[in-house]
KOLMARVO-15090 format. One line per 4 residues: number of its first residue (from 1); their letters; for each residue x negated, y negated, z of C-alpha. Coordinates in Angstrom, 3 decimals, m for minus. Layout:
// KOLMARVO-15090
NUM) A) X:Y:Z ~ ... $
***
This chain:
// KOLMARVO-15090
1) MSVN) m117.337:m142.539:96.027 ~ m118.082:m141.346:99.156 ~ m118.753:m138.268:100.180 ~ m114.935:m138.065:102.649 $
5) RITT) m113.383:m139.063:99.808 ~ m114.983:m136.034:97.461 ~ m114.919:m133.874:100.466 ~ m110.556:m134.576:100.630 $
9) KKEV) m110.695:m134.642:96.633 ~ m111.864:m131.341:96.524 ~ m109.986:m129.925:98.843 ~ m106.932:m130.716:97.976 $
13) LNQL) m108.092:m129.587:94.546 ~ m108.726:m125.918:96.127 ~ m105.321:m125.622:98.070 ~ m103.585:m126.772:94.644 $
17) INLF) m105.471:m123.812:92.951 ~ m104.698:m121.433:95.914 ~ m100.945:m122.645:95.867 ~ m100.837:m121.832:92.181 $
21) WTAL) m102.486:m118.554:91.784 ~ m100.362:m117.323:95.305 ~ m96.871:m118.312:93.697 ~ m97.629:m117.338:90.385 $
25) CFTP) m98.952:m113.289:91.193 ~ m97.162:m112.974:94.027 ~ m93.524:m114.328:92.232 ~ m92.548:m110.396:91.083 $
29) VVWF) m93.653:m108.821:93.939 ~ m91.320:m110.897:96.388 ~ m88.720:m110.608:93.602 ~ m88.764:m106.524:93.333 $
33) WIRE) m88.654:m106.546:96.972 ~ m85.456:m108.800:97.847 ~ m83.560:m106.996:94.974 ~ m84.708:m103.284:97.110 $
37) GFNL) m84.374:m104.860:100.730 ~ m87.512:m104.811:103.282 ~ m86.806:m100.999:103.859 ~ m88.615:m98.120:104.975 $
41) YFYM) m90.975:m98.194:102.451 ~ m91.423:m102.018:101.748 ~ m93.505:m101.523:105.870 ~ m94.682:m98.513:105.017 $
45) YLAI) m96.650:m99.855:102.058 ~ m97.915:m102.462:104.325 ~ m98.930:m100.542:106.815 ~ m101.185:m98.461:104.624 $
49) ALLI) m102.527:m102.043:103.094 ~ m103.296:m103.227:106.416 ~ m105.246:m99.600:107.275 ~ m107.386:m100.557:103.884 $
53) GILP) m108.400:m104.236:105.910 ~ m109.551:m102.778:109.410 ~ m111.478:m100.289:107.629 ~ m115.315:m100.586:109.019 $
57) EKIL) m117.434:m102.135:106.588 ~ m119.453:m99.189:105.643 ~ m116.338:m97.681:103.608 ~ m115.373:m100.857:102.051 $
61) KLFL) m119.044:m100.822:101.072 ~ m117.888:m97.863:99.514 ~ m115.568:m99.580:96.730 ~ m118.481:m102.194:95.114 $
65) FSSS) m118.060:m101.621:91.758 ~ m122.019:m102.329:90.574 ~ m124.560:m102.885:92.233 ~ m125.366:m105.212:89.471 $
69) GKFY) m124.712:m108.464:88.871 ~ m125.188:m107.939:84.384 ~ m122.201:m105.823:84.960 ~ m119.173:m108.252:87.190 $
73) EKLG) m120.866:m110.691:84.062 ~ m119.689:m108.274:80.959 ~ m116.060:m107.802:82.928 ~ m116.212:m111.207:82.551 $
77) VKRI) m116.413:m113.078:86.098 ~ m118.434:m116.437:85.233 ~ m114.891:m117.337:83.406 ~ m112.303:m116.197:86.351 $
81) RKFV) m115.007:m118.197:88.567 ~ m113.877:m121.172:86.387 ~ m110.356:m121.110:87.821 ~ m110.619:m120.553:91.145 $
85) QNGD) m111.147:m122.562:94.716 ~ m114.838:m123.918:94.469 ~ m114.883:m122.834:90.929 ~ m116.206:m124.370:88.260 $
89) IVNS) m113.951:m126.694:87.482 ~ m113.076:m127.795:90.596 ~ m117.186:m128.439:91.134 ~ m117.127:m130.870:87.715 $
93) LTDN) m113.617:m132.725:88.605 ~ m115.213:m133.637:91.988 ~ m118.449:m134.450:90.827 ~ m119.219:m132.194:93.878 $
97) QKHA) m122.336:m129.844:92.379 ~ m125.170:m130.392:95.287 ~ m122.630:m129.308:97.973 ~ m121.901:m126.001:95.892 $
101) SIKG) m125.629:m124.854:96.284 ~ m126.255:m122.508:99.532 ~ m129.625:m123.817:101.217 ~ m131.586:m120.999:102.863 $
105) KLQA) m131.296:m117.987:104.602 ~ m128.547:m118.431:107.454 ~ m126.069:m120.262:104.696 ~ m125.801:m117.934:102.740 $
109) KQYL) m125.857:m115.322:105.963 ~ m122.464:m117.278:106.710 ~ m121.411:m117.226:103.153 ~ m121.381:m113.547:102.906 $
113) KTIA) m119.552:m113.961:105.575 ~ m116.441:m115.271:103.983 ~ m117.040:m113.975:100.901 ~ m116.309:m110.853:102.708 $
117) MYER) m113.337:m111.619:104.030 ~ m112.022:m112.855:100.993 ~ m112.942:m109.619:99.825 ~ m110.752:m107.602:102.455 $
121) FHWI) m107.754:m109.873:101.973 ~ m107.404:m109.113:98.166 ~ m108.132:m105.502:99.241 ~ m105.263:m105.338:101.376 $
125) CFTF) m102.900:m107.362:98.359 ~ m104.571:m105.422:95.821 ~ m103.201:m102.305:97.905 ~ m99.777:m103.711:98.458 $
129) FLLT) m99.247:m104.763:95.212 ~ m100.334:m101.479:93.890 ~ m97.722:m99.658:96.328 ~ m94.858:m102.002:94.641 $
133) AIGC) m95.404:m101.608:91.248 ~ m95.455:m97.808:91.919 ~ m92.210:m98.046:93.825 ~ m91.165:m100.453:90.382 $
137) FLKG) m91.465:m98.016:87.879 ~ m90.162:m95.416:90.028 ~ m86.432:m97.464:90.581 ~ m86.792:m97.997:86.720 $
141) YLKL) m87.972:m101.874:87.391 ~ m90.403:m100.583:84.279 ~ m90.840:m104.518:83.154 ~ m91.202:m105.704:87.038 $
145) GVAV) m93.342:m103.456:87.631 ~ m95.771:m104.224:84.570 ~ m95.540:m107.805:86.384 ~ m96.702:m106.415:89.470 $
149) TAAN) m99.596:m104.504:88.184 ~ m100.436:m107.855:85.830 ~ m100.208:m109.860:89.193 ~ m102.252:m107.509:90.816 $
153) LLYN) m105.111:m107.325:87.934 ~ m105.192:m111.242:87.806 ~ m104.947:m112.249:91.437 ~ m106.545:m109.033:93.181 $
157) LGSI) m108.552:m106.973:91.394 ~ m110.384:m110.457:89.700 ~ m110.730:m112.083:93.077 ~ m112.502:m108.763:94.068 $
161) LLQQ) m114.851:m108.610:91.315 ~ m115.862:m112.284:91.194 ~ m116.696:m111.996:95.654 ~ m118.472:m108.753:94.697 $
165) YNSI) m120.977:m110.830:91.492 ~ m121.160:m113.704:94.664 ~ m122.345:m111.512:97.049 ~ m124.690:m109.480:94.882 $
169) RIKR) m126.029:m113.314:93.896 ~ m126.229:m114.332:97.884 ~ m127.819:m111.361:98.973 ~ m131.016:m112.196:96.757 $
173) ITV) m131.037:m115.204:98.698 ~ m131.593:m113.306:102.242 ~ m133.649:m111.173:101.707 $
***
């Protein structure tokens, strides 16, 4: 099988995984805002969430849960890693393990920028989902509030933990 074909298969699998998790986890959030209408609170919550996205890196580093990889492993990031883009399942299905490793300091530094971008995106979503869940509970949509909270933990907190874990591991290469 040619490298292009493996890359294409891997890209398709990664996009399918992204589509699945995004559709699953955004559904209760979208459902709430369709029921409520895109009112002042929607725009206010969105603005607050986007403010998280423009925080300086120094401040975002304060959100690091731990500097120990073992901490994240105890929380199950290795299980999370199986089911995400470029994760263990995708790599095993595409027989592309040799391309999953980072070779050298330059590549490690570039990948750290990618990780930081993913983490920042999930902090934005985490904030918006959290505020939306609070809105659900305040409006009396208890089941929907629980669904948004569960989606937030699954889609955003799990991803944040994984990105922080990956960052810790990759920073060892750059030292």
